[in-house]
Phi, psi and omega in degrees: 000131181256148180230141178240146183240129173251131184229125178237115176269117176254180181290336180242310182244150169253121183260134181231128181232129176252126179244128179209192181303332181272004180106209185256139171233131187222163175205160174237131176232153179294136179294137179256102189298316185297324180215087185302335181294337179298317180295324179296314180298317179300310181295321178301312182293325178296311183290326177294322178293318179298319184271358183056052182239138175283140182305325182293347178280348180288126184259346183201137176239128178240127193232137172226155186204152173264007183301318181295314180298312182297323178297323178288316182296317184270359180055053181247031182271191182282165174287112192237141176245153175242130171252121183224177182287141179305131183098351183239022183298328188257014182303315184288346176265324178289336181059219179258003182065014175267147180259120181285345172226096193299327189255008178273107183288341181255026183300131178246120179279146177300144178293144176296154182297323180245130178292164187299324182290349178262009182246125185240152182236153174225151176284174184111139187208132171255139181271180187291351177254003177093004179273150180280121176269313181231122181291158178278145176257110184300323180297322178294319178298317181298322179295318179294318180296324176298319177298317180296318178297318181294330181277351174078035178286145181266336186213147182229130173260136179241116180226103182249152183298132176060025180289344178292340177266328183210109187260017183296323180292317178296322179296324178293319178298317178297322179300316180293317179299319180296324180287315188266330181227070186296339182270353181273136179279144186233138175231129179255134180295332181290344176257322183286316183209079184283064183229157177291171185081097188293329180298310180295319182293315180296318181296322181292316180291327175297317179297319179298314180293324184296321184258356185298312179300318180299310184288322180295318178296315181297313182296324176295316179296319181299314180300319179293316181295320179296319178297323180299323182269006175102002179262081181266017183285167177298144179244130179238159182241139172284134176252170190293342180276359177097014178235188185241136176232167182288159179299322181294318178295321180296322179292328181280325182234064185294341178297338177289348178271352176301126182071023180292320178297307177301327178298321176299322177297319179295321176296319178300314180294321180295324178296318178293321178300321178295319181295322182265000178067038183261135180256345180230106185230137171254110180276126181235111184241113180234118180250217182274338187240322184223164171240137182236133182234130185219140175268133179238114179250136178053039175064022178228125178297143178291137181243164180211169178262343181229134178233142179256123174271136171060061171298131188256349188230096172049037176065017186281143174300139179098346183264006179243193180260111184285131176241118186266083178217159173296129188209147169290126187282117178209166174248136183234131180230159180282074180219092179224181180301331181267000182297131187267147181251152172208171176252126184274184184296338179264015178060038175249143178284129176240143181232129178073180359281352180297137183234147175284345180054218177256348181228100008270351184086176176302163182302324184290347178288340181070030181247020176106358178288132182246348181259146184286138176244174181301321179299323177298317178295317179299322180293313181295328180279359175088007182285336184244146174268114185298338183265356185224043179268136182053047178069022180085004181282340179232126175265125183270144182255097182296327180295320178295323176298314179299319180295319179295319178295319177299311187294319187268322184248310187302309182295325181287320186253010178056056179234155170275177186297322181292317178297318179297318179295319177300313180298316180298313183296319179294323179295313182292323178294320179291324175302315181290320177297320179298316179298320179294319179297314181298315181298319179294316181297318179300334181255011177066034184244150173251119187286351185301326182267010184267156169254132177272136171245119186248136178202174192097153186302326186259342187300313182298338176290329188248348188296320180301316179292323178296319178299320177299316182291325186266353183074023178273125189271341186230134180231135174241132175241104186288161173297138183079020184302325183295338180234037188302317182297319180296323176292322178301324177302322182284347179258352186281147177276163165287127181203159175202136177252125174257135179219161181201143176270116171225106186286135179203132173270148178295334178290339177243034188295133179241097185299321180296319179295318180296315180301314180294319181296312181294325176294321179294318179294322178297320179294319179296313181295319180296322180298322178296317180293320178298330178294339177268322182212102186292338185256005188292146167282130187240130174254148180235142173234149188236145177220146169237131179265115191234158179201164170285145179303130181100344178282159184269334185224156186256167170240145181281133178245121179283136178242144175278169177302320180293320180289338176277324183276340177226069186294141183219128185300317182296320178295317180296322178297316180296316179297316180297313183295325178295314180290322180296319179294320178298326182277317191242003173097328180198155174280171178251114184285144172085000180257140175288156179247141180233151178247132184249326184224140176242142182217143175228128178250124175256133184209152170284154186299148175293136180283130178293132179251124180296145179294150180293143180293149179295155184230136178275197179291124184290145172280163175289129181291151177287121180269123183270351181163188177225157171208159180279127171232154180270124178260108185295332179292328178268341180072026180204165176281142179227159178275122184248139174287143177253129182227139175280138181301324180297342180263006187267352181299118180071013183236166180219162177211139179269144177286157003285135181204162172231132178251117190252150173208181185294323192256348179195178177224133177262121176265121179257107182295168180298338182274001188233166174225143184243148173215155183256127178275161182301332181276003179098353178289138174259125178257130179240117183236160181289136176293150177298130179086351179283149180278000000 
């Protein structure tokens, strides 16, 4: 019998799921910041004990983590230097010179990841067609490397102009670094992100170099600790594009792990969408530190080539740190159970992005936290059972929550603890609803026809209220929602996307060059997947990123295997115009079309998910008791029925109600009714006539 383990390290909790012949066994343990592997070992031993499984029976471990993202957001990476082309030292500080808020006279741009004194330049130049304009001077490179060595840098990013077309200059710099500073880690932009647009490419290679020592050290320690306790099986990492890569690839390109945890959640939601036959899904993942929102169309999460970490200004594009890698497109904000609240200078309640995490955690954890967090508000409002939080492993202190709310919000705004909790909860819910609205508008979508799928420890507590705010009539909370991302890891395919910028106009289309390029990218992507599973059946998908000449950004055009192996300009033009018309209403006559980026994704086949069994008229669920909860839509406390999730199969309950389990709690507002499907999913829908 084989067993697989999914592990998701979050900012507050580490989720561990064991899957075997008997189904899923899961647990949540507090994340251990100083040594994250400690929480994994603890969780591993807990689930093995619950399932009566020997650690040595585990055949595969799939891991995702927010460590890379958090290191970038909190600026906790290694001492890193950038070597770039002379004249381009300030690219990562100048950005694209676009203003994400045009009329804000006091606009503050995010600080670059590396300060100016950590950026070094060398002569030598490749032109836009990949030809060498100015040769590199090895002596000059050696002098720069000597400066870097003397300053004690741990990691070096190399980003030279047009290296995505010709990487010989970057390879020479790496050669010198290897000779003179063999212990320093090196990242080349031509390997990390071989795409045009130097700001995004330089920023991405800087991010990779910045977190590489941290992640490489962590992954090495994790492999050693797991081997010590008897888990010597292969370890794989979830990457941001929604697939799985080897531990060695992840250590070399850790920037691909940015958003790896949330990507697992999106895969989890897409699997449920497939089971229920849903084509329009809003994935809502809220944990202890952040909330993630993703659109899923036709049971496939939307993807992008550039992702912004830590948007700082009202969730707007351009206000974050761009990372140019294949990624599941989502918006992430600092709104989790541990997000801390304060009152600003205008006497408004603000929540996040600062989080109490697991150390010390919210005030109710009794671990030294003195400021109110979202979990404190949820506890005071009656959404949480203080004696049965995290399966009873943590007893919550409601009095400490009330005191923290009074001290930080109540005394300042002349509110009692319940009013302060109501204000805090409404602010965080509106923040998340706003992020969902912005994300939908950016993608040209209307959320009214969507179904929300909520998971993560805190999402089911807030999803009902979010549906009310967004006008979403149907909510699904799947079984295992509290550890959804970790389950998603176990559903993800082995995959890797290889991409490269090779500029070409359709008027100068070279079919032989395109065929050779796509074949080379297919071989590169396939090799990465083969490194994870040498016997796997591999499917490939192809994309060309196209635009009209003179436009600033491209749209992705899907190509079939035949269109990749026998490329034809007229066919590509037809495909582009069809997609462009679908997005913008009409094509533009008389303009040439250009292709800027080519991409090939190699993946193992998607596992077929059986459709959910039909359900008859639900019986009334067994009510185990009642408790007072605050309903923000009504603005008052109401008596809510309490139901165990295990009693909801084929049963229903009308709101206000709370459906409880070990890892989360589903709050059913007065405007909704809940019922349990045969697969364990809880459906929460709007009552007839409710607003």
